[in-house]
C-alpha positions as a printed NumPy array, in Angstrom:
array([[-268.157,   27.986,   45.382],
       [-265.324,   26.002,   46.72 ],
       [-264.296,   27.597,   49.991],
       [-261.252,   26.885,   52.141],
       [-262.104,   26.454,   55.798],
       [-265.66 ,   26.733,   54.776],
       [-266.649,   23.673,   56.934],
       [-266.041,   25.533,   60.278],
       [-266.017,   29.255,   59.29 ],
       [-269.091,   31.593,   60.242],
       [-268.545,   34.007,   57.088],
       [-266.989,   34.077,   53.667],
       [-265.979,   36.913,   51.534],
       [-265.955,   36.87 ,   47.765],
       [-266.347,   38.822,   44.548],
       [-269.996,   39.046,   43.32 ],
       [-271.072,   40.861,   39.97 ],
       [-273.36 ,   43.627,   41.126],
       [-273.617,   45.336,   37.853],
       [-274.929,   42.786,   35.175],
       [-273.995,   45.215,   32.388],
       [-270.243,   45.075,   33.316],
       [-267.53 ,   42.933,   32.011],
       [-264.228,   41.258,   33.246],
       [-263.078,   42.928,   36.537],
       [-265.355,   45.951,   36.353],
       [-268.697,   45.915,   38.25 ],
       [-267.72 ,   43.658,   40.934],
       [-268.192,   44.233,   44.627],
       [-266.664,   42.578,   47.527],
       [-269.038,   41.135,   50.11 ],
       [-268.841,   39.597,   53.564],
       [-271.484,   36.846,   53.529],
       [-272.765,   35.335,   56.933],
       [-273.125,   31.581,   56.281],
       [-276.225,   31.498,   58.17 ],
       [-277.901,   33.527,   55.711],
       [-281.06 ,   32.139,   54.167],
       [-280.374,   30.634,   50.873],
       [-276.796,   29.766,   51.68 ],
       [-275.933,   25.905,   51.996],
       [-272.535,   24.846,   53.275],
       [-271.359,   21.177,   52.448],
       [-268.144,   20.194,   54.167],
       [-265.802,   17.397,   52.654],
       [-262.638,   15.753,   53.796],
       [-259.181,   16.638,   52.404],
       [-256.572,   13.887,   51.294],
       [-255.22 ,   13.81 ,   54.727],
       [-258.507,   12.964,   56.213],
       [-259.282,   16.224,   57.944],
       [-262.517,   18.221,   56.909],
       [-261.245,   21.724,   56.099],
       [-263.   ,   22.589,   52.93 ],
       [-266.527,   23.094,   51.902],
       [-268.813,   23.533,   48.767],
       [-270.953,   26.656,   49.321],
       [-274.171,   26.97 ,   47.275],
       [-276.145,   30.397,   46.752],
       [-279.792,   30.224,   46.021],
       [-281.467,   33.515,   46.113],
       [-279.422,   34.677,   49.108],
       [-279.664,   38.4  ,   50.082],
       [-276.685,   40.218,   51.513],
       [-277.42 ,   43.892,   52.625],
       [-275.236,   46.877,   51.641],
       [-273.831,   47.049,   55.158],
       [-271.889,   44.042,   54.312],
       [-270.131,   45.47 ,   51.19 ],
       [-266.326,   45.929,   51.897],
       [-264.922,   49.045,   50.   ],
       [-267.184,   50.712,   47.386],
       [-269.877,   49.078,   45.306],
       [-268.356,   48.095,   42.018],
       [-264.862,   48.515,   43.29 ],
       [-264.606,   44.88 ,   44.437],
       [-261.519,   44.15 ,   42.257],
       [-259.319,   46.637,   43.97 ],
       [-260.156,   45.283,   47.455],
       [-259.667,   41.761,   46.32 ],
       [-256.076,   42.736,   45.002],
       [-255.173,   44.345,   48.237],
       [-256.438,   41.261,   50.193],
       [-254.523,   38.767,   48.003],
       [-251.306,   41.   ,   48.223],
       [-251.536,   40.923,   51.928],
       [-252.336,   37.265,   52.119],
       [-249.438,   36.072,   49.94 ],
       [-246.962,   38.71 ,   51.413],
       [-247.548,   38.797,   55.046],
       [-250.713,   37.584,   56.892],
       [-251.074,   33.991,   55.664],
       [-247.722,   32.45 ,   56.792],
       [-245.758,   34.08 ,   59.608],
       [-241.899,   33.603,   59.776],
       [-242.242,   31.972,   63.218],
       [-244.159,   29.066,   61.727],
       [-241.244,   28.152,   59.636],
       [-238.513,   28.994,   61.999],
       [-240.229,   26.643,   64.682],
       [-240.236,   23.776,   61.947],
       [-236.743,   24.413,   61.125],
       [-235.555,   24.208,   64.909],
       [-237.519,   20.894,   65.163],
       [-235.699,   19.661,   62.093],
       [-232.441,   20.57 ,   63.435],
       [-233.223,   18.714,   66.718],
       [-234.387,   15.659,   64.58 ],
       [-231.107,   15.565,   62.727],
       [-229.064,   15.604,   66.044],
       [-231.046,   12.815,   67.532],
       [-230.87 ,   10.555,   64.325],
       [-227.571,   11.484,   62.491],
       [-225.63 ,    8.515,   64.049],
       [-221.818,    7.952,   63.855],
       [-221.47 ,    8.745,   60.147],
       [-223.831,   11.5  ,   59.157],
       [-225.237,   11.874,   55.504],
       [-223.459,   15.086,   54.061],
       [-226.431,   15.404,   51.468],
       [-229.078,   15.333,   54.172],
       [-227.162,   17.492,   56.323],
       [-226.731,   20.222,   53.683],
       [-230.554,   19.99 ,   52.85 ],
       [-231.306,   20.704,   56.542],
       [-228.722,   23.614,   56.779],
       [-230.256,   25.073,   53.755],
       [-233.839,   24.662,   55.076],
       [-232.866,   26.344,   58.26 ],
       [-231.102,   29.184,   56.481],
       [-234.196,   29.824,   54.235],
       [-236.429,   30.072,   57.333],
       [-234.132,   32.683,   58.619],
       [-234.083,   34.503,   55.263],
       [-237.77 ,   34.465,   55.043],
       [-238.093,   36.224,   58.451],
       [-235.592,   38.921,   57.357],
       [-237.446,   39.335,   54.154],
       [-240.808,   39.656,   55.926],
       [-239.311,   42.218,   58.351],
       [-238.271,   44.292,   55.602],
       [-241.85 ,   44.328,   54.106],
       [-243.202,   45.083,   57.366],
       [-240.845,   48.105,   57.567],
       [-241.726,   49.176,   54.174],
       [-245.484,   49.188,   55.025],
       [-244.817,   51.272,   58.171],
       [-243.254,   53.804,   55.869],
       [-246.334,   53.936,   53.674],
       [-244.921,   51.801,   50.798],
       [-246.942,   48.63 ,   49.611],
       [-245.179,   45.374,   48.777],
       [-247.289,   45.335,   45.572],
       [-246.409,   42.509,   43.265],
       [-243.302,   41.658,   45.287],
       [-245.822,   39.68 ,   47.39 ],
       [-245.838,   37.154,   44.704],
       [-242.096,   36.589,   45.306],
       [-242.764,   36.002,   48.988],
       [-245.46 ,   33.524,   48.369],
       [-243.335,   31.484,   45.985],
       [-240.657,   31.418,   48.731],
       [-242.596,   30.399,   51.77 ],
       [-244.582,   27.712,   49.928],
       [-241.672,   25.957,   48.502],
       [-239.737,   26.377,   51.806],
       [-242.55 ,   24.552,   53.552],
       [-242.126,   21.508,   51.227],
       [-238.246,   21.611,   51.535],
       [-238.4  ,   21.658,   55.252],
       [-240.664,   18.498,   55.497],
       [-239.046,   16.663,   52.494],
       [-235.731,   16.973,   54.451],
       [-237.218,   15.459,   57.584],
       [-238.932,   12.649,   55.697],
       [-235.68 ,   11.773,   54.12 ],
       [-233.87 ,   11.743,   57.485],
       [-236.54 ,    9.591,   59.029],
       [-236.252,    7.006,   56.299],
       [-238.825,    4.203,   56.137],
       [-240.615,    5.568,   59.178],
       [-241.705,    8.378,   57.088],
       [-244.283,    6.336,   55.315],
       [-246.034,    5.429,   58.799],
       [-249.212,    7.512,   59.486],
       [-248.399,    6.879,   63.218],
       [-245.175,    7.27 ,   65.29 ],
       [-244.179,    6.229,   68.763],
       [-245.043,    8.513,   71.422],
       [-243.17 ,    9.18 ,   74.619],
       [-245.267,    6.424,   76.387],
       [-244.923,    4.118,   73.387],
       [-248.463,    4.459,   72.3  ],
       [-249.036,    5.533,   68.522],
       [-249.268,    9.109,   67.83 ],
       [-249.932,   10.887,   64.525],
       [-246.756,   11.251,   62.449],
       [-246.315,   15.001,   62.574],
       [-243.731,   15.1  ,   59.686],
       [-245.801,   13.155,   57.357],
       [-248.986,   15.292,   58.35 ],
       [-247.007,   18.295,   57.725],
       [-245.662,   17.221,   54.408],
       [-249.171,   16.411,   53.375],
       [-250.344,   19.757,   54.277],
       [-247.15 ,   21.634,   52.638],
       [-248.014,   20.203,   49.178],
       [-251.062,   22.363,   49.037],
       [-248.94 ,   25.551,   49.635],
       [-247.946,   26.031,   46.018],
       [-251.608,   25.683,   45.088],
       [-253.626,   27.949,   47.467],
       [-253.404,   31.657,   47.587],
       [-252.803,   31.818,   43.912],
       [-250.806,   28.888,   42.393],
       [-247.157,   29.208,   41.942],
       [-247.333,   29.125,   38.219],
       [-249.506,   32.153,   38.335],
       [-247.09 ,   33.876,   40.906],
       [-244.143,   33.087,   38.487],
       [-246.058,   34.784,   35.71 ],
       [-246.773,   37.87 ,   37.829],
       [-243.114,   37.991,   38.795],
       [-241.898,   37.692,   35.061],
       [-244.31 ,   40.229,   33.619],
       [-244.887,   42.777,   36.398],
       [-241.659,   42.76 ,   38.497],
       [-238.99 ,   41.804,   35.856],
       [-240.961,   43.436,   32.807],
       [-240.782,   40.325,   30.557],
       [-243.178,   40.09 ,   27.638],
       [-246.227,   37.92 ,   27.938],
       [-245.251,   35.928,   24.814]])
């Protein structure tokens, strides 16, 4: 099992088939598994940016007690759908994360625009800042709906599409503004010493956004079929 942040977490949750006679999404249970459980082996490995964040997790005759079943036995699919809806819509990426990056991006532009600013770069930065603010408003709307007892449902796929592509645009705008320096893994710090280039690092990580938490291709299918009501074929 390939597990995000498995290299340093203490537990994982997952769907396990607890009814061998069942098929598809029936007969699955949602379990919280301590990684120190006998029979569980964790092997961390590095990402493309050099950090160790993922792990392969192997199960060999591992036993998990009933007390670690989340929800009802056999109803794990429903728990998983609630989890992914929350992850894509609210809990994974807070608006403040993107607003902070947008603020840094605007300051970067002010520091580097020169006497003849590039209108194309300026427009991309303005759009990125506006999108970060729009994401905040959209998230607040979803939170208000949940307070009133309404679930975001499949609209969480729209949210995931928006924030994952926003993250890429924010960092692309910064790298375009920086120019040739964008390819350097280190940048000059306040004392002149080399420090890790935060914009390049952020860009590398942003590229994973359209993949994790359900690929954006899958999210577009969900939006097309379940939000817009379009036919599958």
